[in-house]
C-alpha positions as a Python dict, from the first residue, in 0.01 Angstrom:
ca = {
    (1, 'M'): (0, 0, 0),
    (2, 'W'): (287, 235, 79),
    (3, 'R'): (576, 298, -158),
    (4, 'R'): (926, 280, -12),
    (5, 'R'): (1177, 563, -8),
    (6, 'K'): (1548, 558, 74),
    (7, 'L'): (1637, 797, 354),
    (8, 'G'): (1955, 957, 474),
    (9, 'K'): (2154, 775, 743),
    (10, 'K'): (2112, 1050, 995),
    (11, 'L'): (1736, 978, 1024),
    (12, 'H'): (1706, 698, 1281),
    (13, 'L'): (1335, 639, 1221),
    (14, 'G'): (1227, 603, 856),
    (15, 'L'): (915, 754, 707),
    (16, 'E'): (810, 410, 589),
    (17, 'E'): (826, 277, 942),
    (18, 'L'): (621, 572, 1063),
    (19, 'R'): (357, 496, 803),
    (20, 'V'): (337, 132, 906),
    (21, 'Q'): (296, 233, 1271),
    (22, 'R'): (17, 475, 1181),
    (23, 'R'): (-166, 208, 984),
    (24, 'E'): (-136, -35, 1275),
    (25, 'R'): (-299, 223, 1501),
    (26, 'E'): (-574, 278, 1243),
    (27, 'T'): (-638, -96, 1219),
    (28, 'A'): (-689, -107, 1596),
    (29, 'L'): (-930, 187, 1575),
    (30, 'R'): (-1123, 22, 1293),
    (31, 'K'): (-1153, -302, 1489),
    (32, 'A'): (-1277, -119, 1798),
    (33, 'R'): (-1543, 68, 1600),
    (34, 'R'): (-1657, -245, 1422),
    (35, 'E'): (-1708, -421, 1755),
    (36, 'Q'): (-1922, -145, 1906),
    (37, 'Q'): (-2279, -272, 1908),
    (38, 'L'): (-2608, -85, 1931),
    (39, 'I'): (-2827, -381, 2021),
    (40, 'S'): (-3123, -273, 2230),
    (41, 'K'): (-3485, -369, 2275),
    (42, 'R'): (-3766, -130, 2195),
    (43, 'L'): (-4113, -101, 2341),
    (44, 'L'): (-4384, 29, 2111),
    (45, 'R'): (-4650, 189, 2327),
    (46, 'D'): (-4864, 404, 2103),
    (47, 'H'): (-5210, 272, 2183),
    (48, 'P'): (-5453, 557, 2274),
    (49, 'D'): (-5501, 438, 2631),
    (50, 'D'): (-5134, 367, 2704),
    (51, 'E'): (-5011, 711, 2812),
    (52, 'E'): (-5308, 783, 3035),
    (53, 'F'): (-5293, 436, 3190),
    (54, 'L'): (-4918, 442, 3247),
    (55, 'E'): (-4938, 777, 3425),
    (56, 'E'): (-5223, 678, 3654),
    (57, 'N'): (-5199, 305, 3717),
    (58, 'L'): (-4876, 131, 3620),
    (59, 'Q'): (-4702, 195, 3951),
    (60, 'H'): (-4985, 19, 4130),
    (61, 'Q'): (-5050, -252, 3868),
    (62, 'L'): (-4866, -559, 3989),
    (63, 'L'): (-5068, -874, 3924),
    (64, 'S'): (-5021, -1177, 4144),
    (65, 'E'): (-4996, -1522, 3994),
    (66, 'Q'): (-5354, -1589, 4101),
    (67, 'Q'): (-5475, -1272, 3930),
    (68, 'V'): (-5286, -1366, 3613),
    (69, 'L'): (-5440, -1713, 3623),
    (70, 'H'): (-5785, -1559, 3670),
    (71, 'L'): (-5738, -1328, 3368),
    (72, 'I'): (-5618, -1615, 3151),
    (73, 'R'): (-5922, -1824, 3245),
    (74, 'D'): (-6153, -1532, 3168),
    (75, 'I'): (-5987, -1491, 2830),
    (76, 'Q'): (-5978, -1864, 2755),
    (77, 'H'): (-6337, -1938, 2844),
    (78, 'G'): (-6483, -1645, 2659),
    (79, 'S'): (-6605, -1418, 2936),
    (80, 'A'): (-6840, -1135, 2849),
    (81, 'D'): (-6557, -885, 2820),
    (82, 'K'): (-6263, -1085, 2683),
    (83, 'L'): (-6105, -773, 2534),
    (84, 'K'): (-6103, -591, 2870),
    (85, 'S'): (-5940, -891, 3042),
    (86, 'L'): (-5678, -902, 2767),
    (87, 'T'): (-5611, -529, 2804),
    (88, 'D'): (-5574, -566, 3181),
    (89, 'L'): (-5327, -847, 3121),
    (90, 'R'): (-5128, -633, 2877),
    (91, 'H'): (-5101, -351, 3129),
    (92, 'G'): (-4986, -598, 3393),
    (93, 'L'): (-4720, -742, 3162),
    (94, 'G'): (-4535, -412, 3183),
    (95, 'K'): (-4399, -542, 3515),
    (96, 'K'): (-4128, -809, 3530),
    (97, 'D'): (-4290, -999, 3818),
    (98, 'T'): (-4616, -1024, 3624),
    (99, 'Q'): (-4427, -1149, 3318),
    (100, 'L'): (-4270, -1426, 3526),
    (101, 'S'): (-4605, -1512, 3680),
    (102, 'F'): (-4757, -1532, 3332),
    (103, 'I'): (-4507, -1779, 3190),
    (104, 'R'): (-4536, -1998, 3503),
    (105, 'V'): (-4907, -2051, 3437),
    (106, 'E'): (-4939, -2370, 3235),
    (107, 'G'): (-5070, -2317, 2884),
    (108, 'S'): (-5062, -1936, 2912),
    (109, 'M'): (-4855, -1880, 2599),
    (110, 'R'): (-5071, -2126, 2405),
    (111, 'V'): (-5380, -1925, 2499),
    (112, 'L'): (-5214, -1598, 2393),
    (113, 'I'): (-5104, -1745, 2058),
    (114, 'G'): (-5461, -1866, 2001),
    (115, 'L'): (-5592, -1513, 2051),
    (116, 'F'): (-5316, -1371, 1831),
    (117, 'T'): (-5431, -1593, 1544),
    (118, 'C'): (-5805, -1540, 1592),
    (119, 'Q'): (-6042, -1370, 1345),
    (120, 'S'): (-6125, -1067, 1559),
    (121, 'D'): (-5904, -773, 1465),
    (122, 'K'): (-5933, -605, 1807),
    (123, 'I'): (-5858, -925, 2000),
    (124, 'Q'): (-5568, -1004, 1766),
    (125, 'M'): (-5410, -659, 1810),
    (126, 'E'): (-5445, -672, 2187),
    (127, 'A'): (-5284, -1018, 2195),
    (128, 'A'): (-5005, -885, 1971),
    (129, 'R'): (-4945, -603, 2220),
    (130, 'C'): (-4924, -859, 2503),
    (131, 'L'): (-4663, -1055, 2307),
    (132, 'H'): (-4475, -734, 2241),
    (133, 'E'): (-4464, -650, 2613),
    (134, 'L'): (-4326, -998, 2682),
    (135, 'S'): (-4063, -969, 2409),
    (136, 'H'): (-3927, -655, 2575),
    (137, 'S'): (-3844, -847, 2892),
    (138, 'D'): (-3481, -864, 3002),
    (139, 'D'): (-3539, -1206, 3160),
    (140, 'P'): (-3412, -1491, 2935),
    (141, 'A'): (-3686, -1724, 3059),
    (142, 'V'): (-3957, -1485, 2939),
    (143, 'S'): (-3794, -1437, 2599),
    (144, 'K'): (-3749, -1811, 2560),
    (145, 'A'): (-4118, -1864, 2635),
    (146, 'C'): (-4198, -1631, 2341),
    (147, 'L'): (-4010, -1835, 2080),
    (148, 'P'): (-4309, -2057, 1981),
    (149, 'V'): (-4479, -1744, 1844),
    (150, 'T'): (-4208, -1652, 1592),
    (151, 'S'): (-4357, -1845, 1300),
    (152, 'Y'): (-4691, -1668, 1351),
    (153, 'L'): (-4522, -1328, 1372),
    (154, 'L'): (-4348, -1395, 1042),
    (155, 'T'): (-4675, -1505, 880),
    (156, 'Y'): (-4848, -1177, 962),
    (157, 'L'): (-4565, -971, 813),
    (158, 'S'): (-4718, -1031, 470),
    (159, 'G'): (-5064, -915, 578),
    (160, 'S'): (-5243, -593, 483),
    (161, 'N'): (-5272, -449, 837),
    (162, 'A'): (-4980, -203, 859),
    (163, 'E'): (-5026, -149, 1234),
    (164, 'L'): (-5009, -523, 1306),
    (165, 'T'): (-4711, -566, 1072),
    (166, 'E'): (-4523, -288, 1251),
    (167, 'L'): (-4593, -441, 1591),
    (168, 'C'): (-4483, -787, 1474),
    (169, 'L'): (-4156, -644, 1339),
    (170, 'Y'): (-4068, -471, 1665),
    (171, 'T'): (-4154, -788, 1857),
    (172, 'L'): (-3928, -993, 1628),
    (173, 'G'): (-3654, -731, 1665),
    (174, 'N'): (-3667, -776, 2042),
    (175, 'L'): (-3656, -1156, 2019),
    (176, 'I'): (-3369, -1158, 1768),
    (177, 'V'): (-3116, -1040, 2025),
    (178, 'E'): (-3192, -1312, 2278),
    (179, 'S'): (-2974, -1597, 2152),
    (180, 'E'): (-2807, -1754, 1853),
    (181, 'A'): (-3061, -2036, 1878),
    (182, 'A'): (-3346, -1786, 1840),
    (183, 'R'): (-3182, -1629, 1536),
    (184, 'H'): (-3116, -1971, 1384),
    (185, 'Q'): (-3483, -2059, 1428),
    (186, 'L'): (-3591, -1734, 1261),
    (187, 'L'): (-3353, -1785, 969),
    (188, 'L'): (-3494, -2134, 910),
    (189, 'Q'): (-3846, -1993, 927),
    (190, 'G'): (-3763, -1741, 653),
    (191, 'I'): (-3709, -1409, 827),
    (192, 'I'): (-3487, -1268, 548),
    (193, 'P'): (-3743, -1333, 269),
    (194, 'A'): (-4003, -1182, 503),
    (195, 'F'): (-3788, -869, 537),
    (196, 'A'): (-3757, -857, 158),
    (197, 'V'): (-4137, -835, 140),
    (198, 'C'): (-4166, -574, 418),
    (199, 'I'): (-3905, -347, 261),
    (200, 'Q'): (-4141, -301, -35),
    (201, 'S'): (-4417, -164, 188),
    (202, 'P'): (-4563, 179, 108),
    (203, 'H'): (-4605, 249, 481),
    (204, 'M'): (-4323, 447, 642),
    (205, 'T'): (-4391, 296, 986),
    (206, 'V'): (-4350, -55, 847),
    (207, 'L'): (-4028, 39, 669),
    (208, 'E'): (-3882, 190, 987),
    (209, 'A'): (-3976, -120, 1189),
    (210, 'T'): (-3821, -341, 919),
    (211, 'G'): (-3497, -144, 943),
    (212, 'Y'): (-3495, -184, 1320),
    (213, 'A'): (-3552, -561, 1313),
    (214, 'L'): (-3298, -611, 1032),
    (215, 'S'): (-3035, -408, 1218),
    (216, 'Q'): (-3084, -629, 1524),
    (217, 'L'): (-3020, -935, 1308),
    (218, 'L'): (-2714, -787, 1136),
    (219, 'Q'): (-2544, -710, 1467),
    (220, 'A'): (-2532, -1074, 1572),
    (221, 'K'): (-2186, -1216, 1638),
    (222, 'E'): (-2244, -1482, 1372),
    (223, 'A'): (-2380, -1231, 1116),
    (224, 'H'): (-2076, -1232, 886),
    (225, 'Q'): (-2106, -1608, 842),
    (226, 'N'): (-2473, -1691, 868),
    (227, 'I'): (-2670, -1374, 796),
    (228, 'V'): (-2497, -1112, 579),
    (229, 'P'): (-2440, -1349, 282),
    (230, 'F'): (-2814, -1420, 267),
    (231, 'V'): (-2900, -1050, 304),
    (232, 'L'): (-2675, -972, 6),
    (233, 'E'): (-2818, -1261, -193),
    (234, 'A'): (-3173, -1139, -128),
    (235, 'G'): (-3080, -798, -271),
    (236, 'L'): (-3175, -610, 47),
    (237, 'T'): (-2883, -367, 12),
    (238, 'R'): (-3017, -254, -327),
    (239, 'D'): (-3356, -193, -170),
    (240, 'I'): (-3197, 0, 115),
    (241, 'L'): (-3014, 229, -127),
    (242, 'R'): (-3340, 283, -314),
    (243, 'L'): (-3509, 399, 7),
    (244, 'F'): (-3240, 658, 70),
    (245, 'V'): (-3371, 874, -213),
    (246, 'S'): (-3676, 964, -3),
    (247, 'D'): (-3725, 1342, 16),
    (248, 'S'): (-3985, 1323, 292),
    (249, 'E'): (-3892, 1429, 645),
    (250, 'D'): (-4133, 1157, 759),
    (251, 'G'): (-3880, 909, 622),
    (252, 'F'): (-3596, 1030, 842),
    (253, 'G'): (-3643, 760, 1106),
    (254, 'M'): (-3663, 492, 839),
    (255, 'M'): (-3342, 617, 678),
    (256, 'I'): (-3162, 611, 1013),
    (257, 'E'): (-3255, 247, 1072),
    (258, 'F'): (-3145, 135, 726),
    (259, 'A'): (-2827, 344, 740),
    (260, 'W'): (-2718, 136, 1039),
    (261, 'C'): (-2817, -181, 853),
    (262, 'L'): (-2590, -83, 564),
    (263, 'H'): (-2313, -1, 810),
    (264, 'Y'): (-2331, -349, 967),
    (265, 'V'): (-2318, -512, 623),
    (266, 'V'): (-2014, -305, 521),
    (267, 'S'): (-1830, -354, 850),
    (268, 'S'): (-1879, -731, 827),
    (269, 'Q'): (-1651, -720, 519),
    (270, 'V'): (-1831, -1021, 370),
    (271, 'N'): (-1847, -894, 12),
    (272, 'N'): (-1774, -523, -6),
    (273, 'A'): (-1636, -571, -356),
    (274, 'L'): (-1994, -648, -463),
    (275, 'L'): (-2121, -329, -299),
    (276, 'I'): (-1846, -124, -464),
    (277, 'S'): (-1932, -277, -801),
    (278, 'Q'): (-2296, -174, -744),
    (279, 'D'): (-2184, 191, -727),
    (280, 'V'): (-2260, 218, -355),
    (281, 'V'): (-1975, 466, -301),
    (282, 'S'): (-2114, 711, -555),
    (283, 'K'): (-2465, 677, -410),
    (284, 'L'): (-2337, 743, -58),
    (285, 'V'): (-2147, 1050, -177),
    (286, 'H'): (-2461, 1181, -346),
    (287, 'L'): (-2669, 1122, -32),
    (288, 'L'): (-2413, 1281, 202),
    (289, 'T'): (-2377, 1583, -25),
    (290, 'K'): (-2754, 1621, -27),
    (291, 'L'): (-2768, 1589, 353),
    (292, 'A'): (-2494, 1849, 396),
    (293, 'G'): (-2694, 2097, 189),
    (294, 'F'): (-3007, 2016, 390),
    (295, 'L'): (-2834, 2061, 726),
    (296, 'T'): (-2677, 2388, 618),
    (297, 'N'): (-3025, 2541, 609),
    (298, 'T'): (-3214, 2326, 861),
    (299, 'N'): (-3146, 2213, 1216),
    (300, 'F'): (-3302, 1867, 1215),
    (301, 'P'): (-3299, 1686, 1554),
    (302, 'G'): (-3138, 1343, 1535),
    (303, 'S'): (-2962, 1406, 1204),
    (304, 'E'): (-2635, 1292, 1361),
    (305, 'L'): (-2782, 940, 1386),
    (306, 'L'): (-2818, 932, 1008),
    (307, 'V'): (-2492, 1104, 913),
    (308, 'C'): (-2277, 886, 1140),
    (309, 'P'): (-2347, 540, 988),
    (310, 'L'): (-2345, 673, 632),
    (311, 'V'): (-2004, 834, 678),
    (312, 'R'): (-1879, 515, 844),
    (313, 'C'): (-1995, 309, 546),
    (314, 'L'): (-1822, 540, 302),
    (315, 'G'): (-1500, 555, 505),
    (316, 'N'): (-1476, 178, 533),
    (317, 'L'): (-1550, 124, 164),
    (318, 'L'): (-1291, 384, 64),
    (319, 'A'): (-1033, 205, 279),
    (320, 'E'): (-1092, -115, 84),
    (321, 'V'): (-1087, 66, -250),
    (322, 'D'): (-760, 233, -158),
    (323, 'A'): (-605, -96, -49),
    (324, 'A'): (-694, -243, -389),
    (325, 'G'): (-532, 53, -565),
    (326, 'N'): (-854, 165, -728),
    (327, 'K'): (-1008, 510, -767),
    (328, 'V'): (-1384, 560, -742),
    (329, 'L'): (-1449, 922, -643),
    (330, 'N'): (-1305, 1125, -935),
    (331, 'Q'): (-1527, 1429, -995),
    (332, 'E'): (-1706, 1381, -663),
    (333, 'D'): (-1395, 1454, -452),
    (334, 'G'): (-1466, 1822, -396),
    (335, 'R'): (-1835, 1779, -316),
    (336, 'L'): (-1760, 1509, -62),
    (337, 'L'): (-1486, 1714, 104),
    (338, 'V'): (-1720, 2008, 144),
    (339, 'A'): (-1992, 1780, 285),
    (340, 'L'): (-1755, 1626, 541),
    (341, 'F'): (-1645, 1967, 664),
    (342, 'V'): (-2005, 2086, 682),
    (343, 'F'): (-2073, 1790, 914),
    (344, 'I'): (-1758, 1860, 1116),
    (345, 'Q'): (-1863, 2219, 1180),
    (346, 'Q'): (-2226, 2125, 1236),
    (347, 'F'): (-2160, 1856, 1498),
    (348, 'Q'): (-1833, 1952, 1668),
    (349, 'K'): (-2004, 2114, 1967),
    (350, 'E'): (-2247, 1841, 2067),
    (351, 'H'): (-2175, 1525, 1865),
    (352, 'L'): (-1802, 1464, 1844),
    (353, 'F'): (-1860, 1102, 1741),
    (354, 'V'): (-1975, 1229, 1401),
    (355, 'V'): (-1661, 1442, 1373),
    (356, 'R'): (-1452, 1130, 1440),
    (357, 'E'): (-1624, 945, 1155),
    (358, 'C'): (-1574, 1237, 917),
    (359, 'L'): (-1204, 1254, 1002),
    (360, 'W'): (-1174, 877, 960),
    (361, 'T'): (-1321, 902, 611),
    (362, 'L'): (-1100, 1202, 535),
    (363, 'N'): (-802, 994, 642),
    (364, 'N'): (-897, 718, 399),
    (365, 'M'): (-944, 975, 122),
    (366, 'T'): (-610, 1150, 172),
    (367, 'V'): (-378, 846, 184),
    (368, 'K'): (-139, 884, -112),
    (369, 'D'): (-389, 1098, -301),
    (370, 'P'): (-244, 1430, -426),
    (371, 'T'): (-578, 1538, -573),
    (372, 'I'): (-766, 1513, -244),
    (373, 'C'): (-479, 1661, -43),
    (374, 'S'): (-450, 1953, -285),
    (375, 'A'): (-824, 2013, -254),
    (376, 'V'): (-796, 2019, 127),
    (377, 'L'): (-529, 2287, 94),
    (378, 'N'): (-700, 2483, -183),
    (379, 'F'): (-1035, 2489, 0),
    (380, 'N'): (-848, 2624, 306),
    (381, 'L'): (-969, 2335, 522),
    (382, 'V'): (-648, 2289, 722),
    (383, 'P'): (-738, 2569, 970),
    (384, 'V'): (-1067, 2391, 1041),
    (385, 'M'): (-879, 2073, 1129),
    (386, 'L'): (-624, 2257, 1340),
    (387, 'Q'): (-906, 2410, 1546),
    (388, 'L'): (-1015, 2057, 1636),
    (389, 'L'): (-684, 1978, 1806),
    (390, 'G'): (-730, 1960, 2181),
    (391, 'H'): (-1091, 1832, 2173),
    (392, 'S'): (-1010, 1473, 2270),
    (393, 'K'): (-749, 1202, 2224),
    (394, 'D'): (-936, 1036, 1935),
    (395, 'I'): (-989, 1366, 1755),
    (396, 'N'): (-623, 1460, 1803),
    (397, 'L'): (-502, 1129, 1661),
    (398, 'L'): (-727, 1146, 1356),
    (399, 'V'): (-645, 1509, 1274),
    (400, 'L'): (-272, 1442, 1310),
    (401, 'T'): (-300, 1132, 1089),
    (402, 'V'): (-472, 1330, 812),
    (403, 'L'): (-203, 1599, 839),
    (404, 'C'): (63, 1326, 812),
    (405, 'N'): (-104, 1199, 494),
    (406, 'I'): (-85, 1548, 343),
    (407, 'A'): (273, 1611, 454),
    (408, 'D'): (378, 1272, 325),
    (409, 'L'): (327, 1393, -33),
    (410, 'G'): (637, 1609, -30),
    (411, 'P'): (795, 1954, 9),
    (412, 'V'): (517, 2161, -155),
    (413, 'Y'): (252, 2013, 75),
    (414, 'C'): (473, 2054, 382),
    (415, 'Q'): (537, 2417, 294),
    (416, 'C'): (162, 2480, 264),
    (417, 'L'): (108, 2325, 607),
    (418, 'H'): (385, 2545, 745),
    (419, 'E'): (215, 2853, 603),
    (420, 'N'): (-99, 2748, 793),
    (421, 'A'): (101, 2783, 1118),
    (422, 'I'): (76, 2412, 1183),
    (423, 'L'): (361, 2409, 1433),
    (424, 'S'): (185, 2656, 1663),
    (425, 'R'): (-97, 2401, 1710),
    (426, 'V'): (104, 2079, 1706),
    (427, 'I'): (400, 2170, 1931),
    (428, 'P'): (182, 2236, 2242),
    (429, 'L'): (38, 1885, 2207),
    (430, 'L'): (382, 1741, 2281),
    (431, 'E'): (313, 1813, 2645),
    (432, 'T'): (9, 1587, 2649),
    (433, 'S'): (18, 1297, 2892),
    (434, 'D'): (-99, 1057, 2621),
    (435, 'V'): (189, 873, 2453),
    (436, 'Q'): (-3, 797, 2134),
    (437, 'V'): (-79, 1164, 2072),
    (438, 'T'): (283, 1257, 2143),
    (439, 'L'): (409, 993, 1901),
    (440, 'C'): (169, 1109, 1631),
    (441, 'C'): (286, 1470, 1678),
    (442, 'L'): (645, 1352, 1641),
    (443, 'D'): (551, 1153, 1329),
    (444, 'L'): (423, 1472, 1170),
    (445, 'I'): (720, 1681, 1280),
    (446, 'I'): (966, 1425, 1140),
    (447, 'I'): (791, 1427, 801),
    (448, 'L'): (785, 1808, 795),
    (449, 'L'): (1156, 1828, 881),
    (450, 'H'): (1244, 1564, 625),
    (451, 'Y'): (1089, 1759, 338),
    (452, 'C'): (1138, 2113, 472),
    (453, 'P'): (1456, 2116, 685),
    (454, 'Q'): (1436, 2495, 718),
    (455, 'M'): (1141, 2448, 955),
    (456, 'A'): (1397, 2346, 1218),
    (457, 'K'): (1480, 2718, 1252),
    (458, 'D'): (1121, 2809, 1331),
    (459, 'P'): (1093, 2951, 1686),
    (460, 'Q'): (804, 2712, 1753),
    (461, 'M'): (1029, 2418, 1670),
    (462, 'L'): (1296, 2543, 1906),
    (463, 'S'): (1040, 2564, 2186),
    (464, 'G'): (934, 2212, 2095),
    (465, 'L'): (1289, 2088, 2150),
    (466, 'Q'): (1279, 2230, 2500),
    (467, 'I'): (950, 2050, 2566),
    (468, 'L'): (1103, 1723, 2443),
    (469, 'E'): (1412, 1741, 2663),
    (470, 'P'): (1257, 1564, 2968),
    (471, 'Y'): (1118, 1285, 2746),
    (472, 'K'): (1423, 1201, 2537),
    (473, 'D'): (1479, 873, 2727),
    (474, 'H'): (1112, 769, 2716),
    (475, 'P'): (1110, 403, 2595),
    (476, 'E'): (830, 450, 2339),
    (477, 'A'): (918, 799, 2216),
    (478, 'K'): (1297, 771, 2225),
    (479, 'Q'): (1345, 692, 1854),
    (480, 'H'): (1107, 966, 1743),
    (481, 'I'): (1267, 1228, 1964),
    (482, 'Q'): (1617, 1131, 1849),
    (483, 'A'): (1510, 1173, 1486),
    (484, 'V'): (1376, 1524, 1558),
    (485, 'W'): (1697, 1616, 1743),
    (486, 'N'): (1908, 1486, 1456),
    (487, 'Y'): (1724, 1696, 1200),
    (488, 'C'): (1726, 2013, 1406),
    (489, 'S'): (2089, 1976, 1512),
    (490, 'S'): (2195, 1923, 1151),
    (491, 'V'): (2009, 2230, 1025),
    (492, 'I'): (2131, 2449, 1311),
    (493, 'K'): (2487, 2330, 1254),
    (494, 'E'): (2467, 2403, 881),
    (495, 'H'): (2319, 2745, 951),
    (496, 'S'): (2598, 2817, 1199),
    (497, 'T'): (2866, 2707, 948),
    (498, 'E'): (2716, 2932, 679),
    (499, 'G'): (2717, 3222, 926),
    (500, 'N'): (3083, 3170, 1009),
    (501, 'K'): (3176, 3163, 642),
    (502, 'A'): (2990, 3489, 588),
    (503, 'V'): (3187, 3652, 873),
    (504, 'E'): (3516, 3532, 728),
}
């Protein structure tokens, strides 16, 4: 990936070695991000009586096992008000103790499944809400008791009742996270073909619920082996990209869910070559550019949850493209750069995690790419990056890595960085207590001195040497510091010799 260069003997630490070390750090960062999971259960409570009931009664609504048994008998034997008994049961199932009491009653789940599959729409919906309450439980025994209902949930995904379909999807999404056995059962029962049907729905609520349930499935530890290949084969990624063209603000939640789905597919690295061949990179660039323009004029709450996974997808795909020696951006370089910096400025106060993703993508764009690096300089974007230094360790490392990529292209690029007063922002970071940040600062300084030795005479550099003095025997930084000292000493010595000759 990196071309080799012969260096002078006086440099103890080669630029090639510095590059390798930077890439090792980046690999560790990539692995850490890929392993961060967002698995969580959701509870859909949007029935008209829910809010009023929860405010007035839920704290006092704890059903005993006898009360649960009584309600089940009323429901089973067709009491005069079966629907009311079912509603009372649903409200009670909001409590963990009631959930445990329910599953201990013999035949209780069988009764609930019978009501869920009955002909009465109202009874069916109320039974579905009961199942949904149970699926939200954090007790493995309760979730396990729900598994016999999965085949019925999948069956109703192809029905015409959008409200029931949405509820079934959220219930499935909750059950998916319980165990590998549960996911295996759902895969055998055809959950991926069912998702392929749901993703064609004209109802935004159904699409959003589909995205949620699919994202739960794609986060499984076995996803790269047992799930992602089938998702790709079913063409779900093409459908996801199609949904991203929605111009409706009502579709924002749906887009967020599917953006995370796409991120999990990309980060699994199962077949990113297929996605790249399907022009996913260009489509992501178009979408991000469009979002940047939208956010420039509108403050949309939650937009960071959409921008973050999309930028992650693009950054990870660009890393693979770069490793293969290909070029896919071309005329879209400038538009993407502008979009990334719009996001950086938009989110740097409250959502630094988005800034990290933008810098990660910028890093993957600037590696050995004179066109991108020149655009960063020509658009005067370096000052924006320098202002980010000092925010956090992760931000510092990413900004410094991008600056190293730019400096690595040679004297002209290093001179431009010097003209942006880069040393005045980098030198103070040498005093940080974090070794990684210090090493990254030294990486950058070594590259700058290699291509522009005259920078050794800069007053900021001289102050940096004083800062480094106490650390020159540090086991991890020793080589880096020695390289900086060698460069500066050589330049100062040459300058001194030239001065003596002039006096003579």
